[in-house]
N, C-alpha and C positions, 0 to 999 in steps of 0.2 A: 643407236641408243636414243631412248625417249627423252625429249626436252623436260627438265625438272619442273618447268612452269606448268606444262600440261599435266604432268604427273600429280603435282600439288592440287591443281584445279580439279582433276578427276577424283582425287581423294575427298575433296570438300563436297563435290556434288554427290558422291556415293554416301558420305556421312549424312548429308541433309536428307537424301532419299531414304536411307536406312532408318533414321530417327523418325521421319514422317510415317513410314510404314509401321514401325514398331508402336508408335503412338496410336495409330488407327487400330492396330490389333488389340492393344491394351484397352482402349476405349470400347471396342466391340465386346471383349471378354467381360469388362465391368458392366456394360449395358445388359448383356445376357444374364449375368449373375443377379443384377438388380431386378430384372423382370421376374426371374425365378423366385426371388424373395418377396415379391409383391411391392417393391419399392417404387416410388414415384419421383419424378424430377422436382428439384427445389425451384421456387421462384428465383429469378436472377435480377440482380441490380444492373441497370443499364450503364455501361462504361464505354469509353473511347480510348483508342491508342493503348490497348493492352492494360487498361486500368491506370494510366498515368494521370487521368483527370481525377480519379479517386485519391491517388497519392497526393496530388496537389491540393485537393480539397481538405484532406486530413491535416496536412502540414500547415495550411493557412488557418484552419480552425484551432490547431494547437498553438500557433504563434499568437493568435488574437484571443486565446483563452476562452473558447466556447466549444471545445472538442466534445465533451460528454453530451451536451445538448444537441450538437449536430449529429451525433451517432443516433440519438433518438429520432431526429428528423429523417434520417435515412431509412430507419425501420418503417416510419409512416409513409415515406415515398414508395417503398416497395410494397407496402400493404401486407406484410407477413412478419411473424415473430422469429422465423428462421429463413435465411436466404443465402444464396451463393453469390460471390463477387470475385472479380479478377483483380490481382495486384501484381503487375508486371508479368512474370512467367508463372505465377502461382494462382490457383483458384482456392479461395478460402470459403468457409461457412461461418456466417455470423448468426448468433442466436441470443434471444432474451427469454427463452421458453424454460420454465422451471423443470419440466420433465426431461428435456434434452440436457440441461446443465447437470441435473442429478445423475443422469446416465453416464455422462463424461467424467464427473468427479467422484462418483461413488459406485453405482451399479456395475459399470464396466471399467472401473478404475485402472485395472491392469492392462487394458487395451489402448491406453493413451499415455503419452509422454509429454515433456515440455516442448520439444521441437525448438523453434527459434527462441533463444533466451539471451537477448542482448545485455541484460543487466550483469551477466557473468563477466563481461569485459571489464567492468568496474569492480564488482563485488568479489570476483574470484570464485573459487570452488567452496561453496558453503551450503547450508541447509536449504536455501532458496534456489540454488542453481544445481545442486546434485539431483540427478534424475532418480526416479523410482522404478526403472525398467526391471521387471522380473525380480521383485523383492531385493533391489540393490542393497547389499549389506552395508555399504558406506552410509547410505541415506538412513537406513534403519538404526545403525549405530549412533549417528549424529542425533537423531530424534530421541534415542534412549538416553543420551548424555544430557540433552536439554530438559527432559522430563522433570528431574529433581529441581531444576531452576524454577519451574512454574508450579510446584506443589503449593498447597494452600498456605502453609506456614511461611513460605517465601513471599508470595504475592500479597499477603495480608500485613506485611511489615510497614505500618504507617509511620513508624519512627524514622525509617529511611527517607520517606517522602517529606516529613516535616522539616527537616533541615533544608531541603531544596525549596520548599514552599516559603520558608523564611527568607531565603536569598531572593526569591521571586518578589516578595513583598518589599524588600529593601530597595528595589529599583523603582517601585511605584510611589514616588514622593507626592505628597498632597500639599497644595498651596493654602494660603490664608482663607480662601473662599471654600475650602473643602474639596476642591476638584484636583485631579491629577492633570498634568499637561497632556497634550495629545501623544498617544502611544500606539505602537503597532503591536498588538497582543500576539499576533502570529509569530513574529520574530522572537518574542519572549517565550512563547510556548516551545519553540524549537530548542532554545537554550536550556529551558527547564527540563525537557525530556532527554536531552543529551546528557545533562548532569545526572539525572536519575538512572538512565540506562547504563552509563559507565560504572556507577557504583554498584548497581544491582547485578550486572553481568561480570564485571572485572574486579570488584572489590574496592575500587577507588574512583571518586568522581573527577570529571574533567574541570568542574567548577567554572564552567563557561559563563554562568550568570554573573559571577563576581566581576567579570571584565567590564560589565556595564553598570555596576554600582558606582555611586559617587566615590571618586578617587581610586577606582579599581585599576589594578595592574599598572602601577607607576613605573615598574622596571621593564615593561615591554615583554614579559615572559609569554604573553598570549600570541605573539606573532606566528609561531608554528601552528597553533590551533586555528587561528583566523585563516591562515593560508590553506590549511587542510579543508576547512569548511567551504572556502571559495573554490578550491580545486574540485571538490566533490560536486558542488552545485553546477559548475561548468561542465563537468563530465556527464552529469545527468541530462543536460540539454542534448548532448550528442547521442546519448543512448536512446532518447525518445525518437530521434530521427532514424536510428538503426531499427527500432521497433516497427516503424512504418514501412521500412524497406524489406522487412522479413529476411529471407535467406540472402538477400542482396545487401545486407547491412554493412558489409565491408566498404561500400562506396563512401560511407560517412566517416571512415577513419581519416585522421589527420595528425600531423606532428603535435598540434596543440592538445588534442584529445589524449594522445599517448603520454604527453608530458604531465597532464593533470592526473592521469591514472597512476603514473609513476610516483608522483608526489603523495597521493593517497596511500599507495603501498608503503612508501618509505616512512610515513607518519605512523601507520599501524605497526610496522616492524619495530619502530623505536618504542612505541607504547608497550608492545608485548615483551620486548627485551627488558624494559624497566620493571614491568610487573614480575617477570621471571627472576630478576636479580633481587627484588625485594622479598620474594617468597623464599629464595635460597638463603637470604641473610637472616631469616627468622630462626630462632632456636627450635630444634626439633621437639615436638610435643607441647609447644606453647599453646595456651588457650586464649581465645579472644576475651576482651575485658568484660563483655556481657555474659560470658559463660556458655553461650550457645554458638556453635560453629555454623556459619552460613555457607550455603553452596554457591560457588561462583563458577560460571561456565568456563571462563578462561583458565582458572586454576585447574579445573578438571581436565581441560584440553592439554595443559602443560604436563600433566601426569601421564597423558596418553602418547604424546608425540613431541619430537623436537623439530619436525618439518616446518620450516618457516613459512612456506607457501600455504600449507594447509591451515596452520594457526591463523595466519592473516585472513584467509578467505572466510573461515568460520567466524572469527571475531567480527569482521566487517559486516557480514551478513546479519548477525544478531544485533549488532550495534545500530545499524541503519533501520532495521525493523522496529527496534525499541524506541528509537527517536522519532521516526516519521509517522508511525501509525497513531500514537497518542497525540502528537502535535496536530495531526489532521483533525481528529475528533474534537479536540479542544478549540481549534481555530473555527471550525464550522459552528460549533455550539455557541460560542460567544459572538460570532458574526450574526447569528439569528437572534440571540437575546438582545443585541444592540438595536435590532429592527423590530422587535416585538416586546414593547414595554409591559404589556399585560402578562405575557408568558414569563418575563423576567421577574415581575413581582410575585407571580404565583409560585415560581420555583423558589424564590427567596423566602417566602412565607413558610414553605414546606421545610426548607433548610433550618430556619430559626426554630421551628417547632421541634424538629428532630435532633438538632445539634447545638442549639443555643446561639448566643451572640458571640462576637469576637472577644468581649470582655468577660463574659460568663459562658464559656463553652461547656457542652455536655460531652461525656465520653464518646469517642467515635471509634468504630471498628469496621473491619471488612464486612461483617454481617449487617451492621446498622446502615452502611452505605448501600448495600444491596436491598435493604428493606425500605429505603426511602423511595416510594412509588413514583413521585413526580420527577425525581432525579433520573430514575431508570426510564421513564417515559420520554424524557428529553434526549437522553443518550440514544435510545432506540430510534427515535424519529430522525435524529441527525444521521445515524448510520444507515437509515433507510434512504434518506435523500442523497447522502454522500457516502456510499460504501467506500472503505479505505482504498481499495483498488477498483477503479471504475470499469475496467475491462481487463481480461486476461485470455490466455489461449492454451490449448493442448493440441498435440499432433497424434493422429491415429498410427499405432504401431503395425497394424495389419488391416486388410480390408474388413470392414465391419458395417453394422447398421445402427441407426438411431431410431427411437420409437415413433417419432412423428416429425413433420415439417414439410413433407412432399405433397404433391397433388393440389387440386384447386382449393380444397378446404384446409390444407395444411395438416391433416390428420393421418396421412399415410406414412409408413416408415421410409427412411431415406438411406441411400447407400453412401458410405464414406470410404474413399480410397486410402490405401496405405500412404502415409506421408502427408495427408491433407490436414490443414490447420482448422481447428474449431475455435473461433474467437467468441467468447461468451461475455455478456455485458450486464453485470449486476446493476449498474446505474440505470440502464434502460428498463430492466425488469422491475426494479424497485419503484418505478414511476408509471407502470402500466395502469391505466385507468380502469381496465376491465378487472384488475386484481385489487387495487387499492381504493377505487372510487374516483369520482370526478375531481376531487380536491387532492389528487395524488402529488401534485407539484407544490402543495402548500405545507408549511411548517405547522403541524397540529399535533402536539404531543399527546393530547388526551385520546387520540384514536387508539392508543395502546392499552387503554383500560379493558378493552374486550378482545384485542387481537391475539391470536396464537398461531403465527405463520409457520409454514414449513419451508420447502425449498424455494419458495418465492422470495425469501429473505435470507441472504448470505453475506452479511457485512464482513465476516472474517473468513470468506471462502467456505468450503465444505468438503466432506468426504475424507479420504486418507491424508490429505495435506491441509486440513483445517488448521487455522492459526493456533499454535499452542499458547501464545501469550495474550489471548484475548482478555482473560480475567485480570492480568496485570495492567493492560491498557485501560480497561474500564475502571479499575480501582484507582489508578493514578490520576486519570482525568476527573473522576468523581471527587476525589479528595481535594484537589486544587480548586475545583469549582465550588465546593462547599466553603472552603476557607475564603475565597474571594467574595462570595455572597454574604458571609458573616461580616466582612469588613466594609463592603460597598453596598449602598442602597439604591443607587441610580447609575445608569450607563447612557452615554450619548454617542450616537453614531456620527463620525466625522469624515466618512468616506463620501466625497463629492460625486462619485459615479453611481448612478442608480441602477446600472446594468450589472447583473451578476457575472463575474468572471471566474473561471476555474483553471487552476494550474496543475497539470498532471505530470509529476516527476516522482516516480515510484508510487506515491500516493497523491490524492486529489486535495488541494488546499485552496483557500480563497485567493483569487488571482492578484488582488491589490493588497492583500493582507487584511488585518482586522484593525482598522483605524478608529479609535474611540478615545473618550476620556471618562473617568469613573469618579463618582462622588462618594466620599467617605461618610458612613453612617455616624450619627451622634452617639455618644457613649450610652450603651444599654439599648440602642435602637436596632 
């Protein structure tokens, strides 16, 4: 009888040999197919130790908050807008080419899927983690349910925003000299957008901003909300590590991560249960006080299902998107206004002209916000410099080709293997000097007076999964910006660090926050 040790050893050797031969055969078939299709090899990023050096580099850049700029540096080092790199046992394709991105997100939309999606470990099964493989009915149904939420009469509801703006203003106290104390506007923007998103989507605000108003929350009722936000932020840190590890993201799992995810889940379950109980307690056929019934996504979901896991996942996906995206836009806008006093005064002059002063305001509407050119120029420029998601990825569902990227000049088609990840980088594309000019890294809103970009500008993604809430985010950010500029006539940057830092956690935000103080305008000014 054969010794079990030798039997096990023989099986291991056979497995290794079999896998090596199979890999060689698959590579031969792929190479043959690629040549027949006229595809050329991609430029390759130099790596060592199966890409461990790249993994270490990415994690260091993320930890020290310069990851998006380091990604741009890598494109420059390779000398190509599309290249291949190795990450552990996987070979990915990185691109900042508008045509390649358009192909992946739109032209050949059905040939690509999410692949590695680490956010699902925190957000659950929702609109941003449900895949679109083969016209997935669940994904299509969720988008159909979301569509009424973002109809014009919903996103143009400035009365909803006004209450949250007043709460925002109540925190900004002004001293005898007319200046506020030092504040971190980024933190305030996150609280503001959480309040707005919860009311818009669920019908009732979290009132997070009131916790920071003078005398706010004397009974300590905010403890669960504060714990929820802390657990979410800590979980997002781990998810970032999972992103870098790709299909090996399980390595980053830990008891602490699972504990934070569990707390997030429990908080959302309690929120949904409370909303459901309040809806059931309402008399049937009762009308809202304003006479017009508003559409709330969670209410619609509760009519569709009692599945706790599905309700939680969908609600958390939408809540986080509504909170994070607008807070990112506002944070970067005011980060740059604090460092560009001329642009601050130019924008304020346009706001006063179109919307009046704080004491004598003019009527404001969804249409008038969109018609304020200087405001739109500033929003567009911020979204160019800091697209809401700096980089994203898709995975090929089958062997396919992309229109260019291969060969010495980068203009030959390239072959993409089934299962290969395409990592696309809006941040790098939005700063390409051959597209935007030599001042591509500079904040210059007036460039938008003549710009009419196509796929080289995708701040809200593009194609079949383009962000449905972009008008809501722009309206919300614009409204708060107008109200702030009506009240304050000067801003002073109090950030001692001259180096720009970027924090990528779902969205990209200023790494050190937005540390400023604001000067209140004199009456009528």
